[in-house]
C-alpha positions as CSV (number, residue, x, y, z in Angstrom):
1,M,0.0,0.0,0.0
2,I,1.0,3.6,-0.5
3,D,2.9,5.3,2.3
4,R,1.6,8.8,1.8
5,A,3.6,10.4,4.6
6,G,6.8,8.6,3.6
7,L,6.3,9.5,0.0
8,A,5.6,13.1,0.7
9,E,8.7,13.5,3.0
10,F,11.0,11.7,0.5
11,L,9.8,13.9,-2.4
12,R,10.3,17.1,-0.3
13,R,13.8,16.0,0.8
14,R,14.9,15.1,-2.7
15,R,13.5,18.3,-4.2
16,E,15.2,20.5,-1.5
17,S,18.5,18.7,-2.1
18,L,18.7,19.6,-5.8
19,Q,19.9,23.0,-7.1
20,P,18.8,24.4,-10.5
21,E,22.2,23.8,-12.0
22,D,22.0,20.1,-11.0
23,V,19.2,19.6,-13.5
24,G,20.2,22.0,-16.2
25,L,18.0,24.9,-15.1
26,P,19.1,28.6,-14.7
27,R,19.3,29.8,-11.1
28,G,17.6,33.1,-11.8
29,Q,17.2,35.9,-9.2
30,R,15.2,36.2,-6.0
31,R,15.4,32.5,-5.2
32,R,14.2,32.1,-1.6
33,T,13.3,28.4,-1.6
34,S,15.8,25.7,-0.6
35,G,16.5,23.6,-3.6
36,L,14.0,23.4,-6.5
37,R,10.6,24.9,-6.6
38,R,7.6,22.5,-7.0
39,E,6.7,24.0,-10.4
40,E,10.3,23.3,-11.6
41,V,10.1,19.7,-10.4
42,A,6.7,19.3,-12.0
43,A,8.0,20.5,-15.4
44,L,11.0,18.2,-15.2
45,C,8.6,15.3,-14.5
46,H,6.1,16.3,-17.2
47,M,3.1,16.7,-15.0
48,S,1.1,19.6,-13.6
49,T,2.3,21.5,-10.6
50,D,-1.0,20.8,-8.8
51,Y,-0.6,17.0,-9.2
52,Y,3.0,17.1,-7.9
53,A,2.1,19.4,-5.0
54,R,-0.7,17.1,-3.9
55,L,1.8,14.2,-3.5
56,E,4.0,16.4,-1.3
57,R,0.9,17.2,0.8
58,E,-0.1,13.5,1.2
59,R,-3.1,13.9,-1.0
60,G,-4.4,12.8,-4.4
61,P,-4.8,9.4,-6.0
62,Q,-2.1,6.7,-5.9
63,P,0.4,7.6,-8.7
64,S,0.7,5.1,-11.5
65,E,4.0,3.3,-12.4
66,Q,4.4,5.7,-15.3
67,M,4.0,8.7,-13.1
68,I,6.5,7.3,-10.5
69,A,9.1,6.6,-13.2
70,S,8.7,10.1,-14.5
71,I,9.2,11.6,-11.0
72,A,12.2,9.4,-10.4
73,Q,13.8,10.6,-13.7
74,G,12.9,14.3,-13.1
75,L,14.4,14.2,-9.6
76,H,17.6,12.6,-11.0
77,L,17.2,9.6,-8.6
78,S,19.7,6.8,-8.4
79,L,18.5,3.2,-9.1
80,D,18.3,2.5,-5.3
81,E,16.4,5.8,-4.8
82,R,14.1,5.0,-7.7
83,D,13.2,1.6,-6.2
84,H,12.6,3.1,-2.8
85,L,10.2,5.7,-4.4
86,F,8.2,2.9,-6.1
87,R,7.8,1.1,-2.9
88,L,6.7,4.2,-1.0
89,A,4.1,4.7,-3.8
90,G,2.8,1.1,-3.3
91,Q,4.3,-0.1,-6.6
92,H,6.7,-2.8,-7.6
93,P,10.1,-1.4,-8.8
94,P,10.9,-2.0,-12.5
95,A,13.5,-4.5,-13.4
96,R,17.1,-3.4,-13.7
97,G,19.4,-4.2,-16.5
98,A,19.4,-3.9,-20.3
99,A,15.7,-3.4,-20.7
100,A,15.5,-0.6,-18.1
101,E,15.2,3.0,-19.3
102,H,16.0,4.9,-16.1
103,I,18.9,7.1,-16.8
104,S,21.6,7.5,-14.1
105,P,21.9,10.9,-12.4
106,G,25.5,11.2,-13.5
107,M,24.6,10.6,-17.2
108,L,21.8,13.2,-16.9
109,R,24.2,15.7,-15.3
110,V,26.6,15.4,-18.3
111,L,23.7,15.7,-20.8
112,D,22.3,18.8,-19.0
113,R,25.6,20.6,-19.5
114,L,25.7,19.9,-23.3
115,D,23.2,22.6,-24.2
116,D,25.4,23.9,-27.0
117,T,26.1,20.4,-28.6
118,P,24.0,17.8,-30.3
119,A,23.8,14.8,-28.0
120,E,21.5,12.0,-27.0
121,I,21.2,9.1,-24.6
122,V,20.3,5.8,-26.3
123,T,19.7,2.2,-25.3
124,E,21.6,-0.7,-26.7
125,L,18.8,-1.1,-29.3
126,G,19.2,2.5,-30.5
127,E,16.1,3.8,-28.7
128,T,16.5,7.5,-27.8
129,L,15.7,8.3,-24.2
130,R,16.8,11.9,-24.0
131,Q,18.2,14.6,-26.4
132,T,19.7,18.0,-26.1
133,P,17.9,20.8,-27.9
134,L,20.6,20.8,-30.6
135,G,20.2,17.0,-30.8
136,V,16.5,17.5,-31.7
137,A,17.5,20.2,-34.2
138,L,20.0,17.8,-35.9
139,T,17.9,14.6,-36.2
140,G,14.4,15.6,-35.1
141,D,12.6,14.4,-31.9
142,T,13.6,10.8,-31.9
143,T,12.1,10.3,-28.4
144,S,8.6,10.6,-29.9
145,F,8.6,7.2,-31.6
146,T,6.6,4.3,-30.1
147,G,6.6,0.5,-30.3
148,P,9.3,-1.1,-32.5
149,F,9.9,2.2,-34.3
150,R,11.7,3.5,-31.2
151,S,14.7,1.6,-32.4
152,I,16.7,3.4,-35.1
153,G,17.8,-0.1,-36.4
154,Y,14.2,-1.1,-36.9
155,R,13.2,2.3,-38.4
156,W,16.2,1.9,-40.8
157,F,14.6,-1.1,-42.5
158,A,10.9,-0.4,-41.9
159,D,10.7,3.3,-42.7
160,P,12.5,4.6,-45.8
161,A,12.2,8.2,-44.4
162,A,14.7,7.3,-41.7
163,R,17.5,7.1,-44.2
164,S,17.1,10.7,-45.4
165,L,19.2,11.9,-42.4
166,Y,22.2,10.0,-43.6
167,A,24.5,10.4,-46.7
168,P,23.4,7.9,-49.5
169,E,26.9,6.5,-49.8
170,D,26.7,5.2,-46.2
171,H,23.4,3.4,-46.6
172,E,24.7,0.0,-47.5
173,F,27.2,0.0,-44.6
174,L,24.6,1.2,-42.1
175,S,22.2,-1.6,-43.1
176,R,25.0,-4.1,-42.3
177,M,25.9,-2.3,-39.1
178,W,22.4,-2.2,-37.7
179,A,21.8,-5.9,-38.5
180,S,25.1,-6.8,-37.0
181,G,24.3,-4.8,-33.8
182,L,20.9,-6.4,-33.5
183,R,22.4,-9.8,-33.9
184,E,25.0,-9.1,-31.1
185,V,22.3,-7.8,-28.7
186,M,20.2,-10.8,-29.4
187,G,23.1,-13.1,-28.7
188,R,23.7,-11.4,-25.3
189,R,20.0,-11.2,-24.3
190,G,18.6,-14.4,-25.7
191,R,15.6,-15.5,-27.9
192,D,13.1,-13.9,-25.4
193,S,14.6,-10.5,-25.7
194,R,13.3,-7.3,-27.4
195,A,16.2,-7.7,-29.9
196,A,14.9,-11.1,-31.0
197,Y,11.4,-9.6,-31.3
198,L,12.6,-6.8,-33.6
199,A,14.7,-9.3,-35.6
200,D,11.7,-11.5,-36.1
201,L,9.5,-8.7,-37.2
202,L,12.0,-7.4,-39.7
203,F,12.8,-10.9,-41.0
204,A,9.1,-11.6,-41.7
205,D,8.4,-8.3,-43.5
206,N,11.6,-6.9,-45.0
207,E,13.5,-8.5,-47.9
208,E,16.6,-6.3,-47.5
209,F,16.9,-7.2,-43.8
210,R,16.6,-10.9,-44.6
211,A,19.4,-10.6,-47.1
212,V,21.7,-8.8,-44.7
213,W,20.7,-10.9,-41.7
214,N,21.5,-14.1,-43.5
215,E,25.1,-13.0,-43.9
216,H,25.5,-13.5,-40.1
217,E,27.9,-10.6,-39.7
218,V,28.9,-9.4,-36.2
219,G,31.4,-6.8,-34.9
220,I,30.6,-4.1,-37.5
221,R,31.3,-0.8,-35.6
222,P,30.2,2.7,-36.5
223,H,32.7,4.9,-38.4
224,D,34.4,7.6,-36.4
225,V,32.7,10.3,-38.5
226,K,29.0,10.2,-39.2
227,H,27.7,11.9,-42.4
228,F,24.3,13.6,-41.7
229,V,22.1,15.3,-44.2
230,H,20.1,18.1,-42.6
231,P,17.0,19.3,-44.4
232,E,18.0,23.0,-44.0
233,L,21.8,22.9,-43.8
234,G,22.8,20.0,-46.0
235,R,25.6,17.7,-45.2
236,L,27.4,17.7,-41.8
237,D,30.4,15.5,-41.1
238,L,30.4,15.0,-37.3
239,N,32.6,13.0,-35.0
240,C,30.6,10.9,-32.5
241,Q,32.0,10.3,-29.0
242,A,30.3,7.7,-26.8
243,L,30.1,7.5,-23.0
244,L,28.8,4.1,-21.8
245,D,26.8,3.3,-18.7
246,P,27.5,-0.5,-18.4
247,E,25.0,-1.0,-15.6
248,Q,22.1,0.2,-17.7
249,S,23.6,-0.6,-21.2
250,Q,23.0,3.0,-22.2
251,S,25.2,5.3,-24.2
252,L,25.6,9.1,-24.3
253,L,26.4,10.1,-27.9
254,V,28.0,13.5,-28.4
255,Y,28.3,14.9,-31.9
256,T,31.1,17.4,-32.7
257,A,32.8,18.9,-35.7
258,V,36.4,19.8,-36.4
259,P,36.9,23.5,-35.6
260,G,37.2,25.6,-38.7
261,S,35.5,23.1,-40.9
262,E,32.4,23.7,-42.9
263,S,30.5,21.3,-40.7
264,Y,31.7,23.3,-37.6
265,E,30.2,26.5,-39.1
266,K,27.0,24.7,-39.9
267,L,26.7,23.5,-36.2
268,Q,27.0,27.2,-35.2
269,L,24.2,28.0,-37.5
270,L,22.2,25.1,-36.2
271,S,22.4,26.6,-32.7
272,V,20.7,29.7,-34.1
273,I,18.1,27.9,-36.2
274,G,17.3,25.5,-33.5
275,A,14.6,22.9,-33.7
276,Q,12.5,25.3,-35.8
277,A,14.5,24.2,-38.8
278,L,12.7,20.9,-38.9
279,H,9.2,22.5,-38.9
């Protein structure tokens, strides 16, 4: 059952322990509260201020698993803190490991400081969990996909539009790379994994995937430089650096350009154009 008093106290303590700069927010002036304001936490958790405030006041309905997961992520909780929050709310904590989508506080802190750089946090299946604003401006909002289409590897074969973001000369290599990566994940996670589910869907419906899959290639790694094709700015040649969280099997991908290059100048322009370039 829900522990309303414990839940309210835990939420208050965690909110008061966070500073705006801890979660990528400006400090501003005339800040009299200790830690974050309730409206700031509500915005981070993608819920109304009234709903969040009622939880801190021991009121309102029992929050759903989805709501608790959103609060845990918004408050930058560790996995142990997340599990404790679920139990206080009368819910079973989600499973840990490769299928989990809770991002560690450390990874979020790094991402929050990359507001001038395209970056994203992805799962081992290429599902985007979080993007910087410039990441959205570069590739679109890839967190908005649902179902199998959340995986870039699945979209690559199932949706021709997914290829428009990449230089045509790379398409054959990327087909082999996504199939290779999916096969490796399936090998690690087994036949009951999401990787196997995606592979089965694609094998049944996509002739190109069947041909590439039947080659049984593994170990094909991304090139150091990715060649994007932006709808407004054209081609951008960007280096991709990856920071791995082995506990959650998630990667933070950061895209940069060589200073002085044409792509570097285009990234500067992208920061001005912002996400509006894709609309």
